[in-house]
N, C-alpha and C positions, 0 to 999 in steps of 0.2 A: 498204731492207729491214732493215738492222741497227738503225736508229733506231726502226722500227716494233716490232721484237722487244723492244727496251729499254723502250719505252713500255708495251707489254703486260705485261712483267714488273713494272715499277714500279706499274702499276695494281692488280696482285694483292697487293702488299705491304699488310698490314693497318695501319691508322693507329693511333697510340697513343691510348688512351682512359684516362679517370680510373679509378683503382682503387677498389673498394668495400671499406670497412672496417666491421666490425661492432663495436659497443660492447656488451659483455655485462656484466650485473650479476647476481650471485647473491643468494640470500635474505639473507645476512649483510651485504650492501652492498659487497662487493668488486667493483671494476671492472676489466675486462681488455679489450684490443683484439685482434682477430684478423681474418684475411682468409678464414678457413675457415668462419665461421658460429658461432653460439653453441651450447654444449652443451645437452643436455636439462636442463630445470629452471632455466634462467637466462633472464632477460628481456633482449631485445636490440633494438637499433635500428641501422639502416644509416647510416653517416656517409660522405659522398662526399668522398674526398680527391683534389682536383684540383690537379695541379702543372703549370701551363702551361709550355711550353718558353720559354727566354729569347729575347726579340725576336719571339716568335710572336704576341703579343697586345699590346694597349695597356697602359700602365702601370697596375698595380693600385693603387687608393688605399689609403693606410695606414689601419689600423683605429684607432678612437678608444680611447685608453687609459682604463681604468676604475680608479678608486682603490679599493683593497681595504680594506674595513672590518675592524677587528680582531674576530675571532670570540671572544666571551667564553663560556666554558663549552662550546664545541663541539669535539669531538674530530675530528681529521683521520682520514679513512678510508684505511687502508693499501691499496696497490695491489699486484696480482700481477705478478711478473716472469715472462714466458714465454720459454723458450729459453735460460735460464741454465745454465751447465755445472754438473752435479752433482758435488760434491766430498766424498767420504767421508773424506778425510784431514784435515779440520778447518781447511782454508784456511791452512795454514802457509806456502804459497807463493802469491804473486800470479802472474797469467798471464805477465807479462814475465819474472820470475825463472825460472819453470818453462820457458819457451821457450828462454831463454838457457842454462840448465843442459843442456837436451836437445841444443842445437847444439854446446856445448862438451864433450859427452859426460861431464858430471859428474853424480853421483848425490847428491841432497840429501834429507834427511829430509822426508817429506810428499809425495814423488812417488808416483804410483800404478804398478802393474805395467805398464800400457800406456805410461806415460811412460818407464820404464826400458827397455822393449823398443824404443821409438823412439830412445832415446839410444845403447844398446849393441847392439841387435839381439836375436835369439832367444838364450836362454841355452844353453850347452853341456850343462848338467846342472841338473835341478830336483829338489830334495829337500824333503820335507815332514815336519813334526813337529807333530802335532795340527793346529791351525789356522794355524800359522806355516809360511811357505814361504821357501826360500832358492834364489836363482838363482846359478849359478857359471859364470863365463866363463874359458876357458883363456887363457893368455898367447899373444900373437901379436906381429907386427912393430910394431904401433901401440901396444899397451898391455900391461901386466902382467896377472897373474891377478887377477880380481875376484870378490868374493862379496857379494851383496846380500840382506839379510834383510827380509822383509815381515811385518807383524802380521796378525791375523785379519781386518782390514778390507781388506787388500791394499795397505797403505801402507808405504813404506820406514821401517824402525824407527829406524835411526841412520845413521851415516856408513858408506859402502861400504868394505870392506876391500880394499886394492889392493896390487899389486906395485910401484906407482909411488911415488916420493918426493913430498913435499908440493908441489914446484914443477913436477912432471910433465915434467922436462927429461931425466932419464936413468933407467935401470933400476937397481935396487939390485944390488950385487955378490952373487954366489952362491958 
């Protein structure tokens, strides 16, 4: 009875199928790939992306290599990157540095407001002056008082003012 039930459940599991990918090209010649279909005004064709499981089929023959001829006078067509993180802070930090600073609870010029909130939490006080905003964090057991200033784009302007010394080992004497 148990094996019959297991067999029934396994027969209902859908099998993996190849994914359909759409190749979209707009009027200016930019090419993008998506699984959602092409936007209005772009020519598109379906590309079947089949990725067989390892050991599931016979060995796939290697493709023949084609020698690329030098294109004289032909400009390369730029491609569109879809799903890239928008950064209004001028890409002063790369992703690795930004993640490391958040984990170490350090504030670095070029971080966004959401990055600062991920690193230090919600501010205790927010003050604004025209388009510039300042987050203030009260001193607690883990850190001293901090003040972080943002420019009109929502990016950290400079180094955070802190109650900690440069080595972050002890609090300053009061």
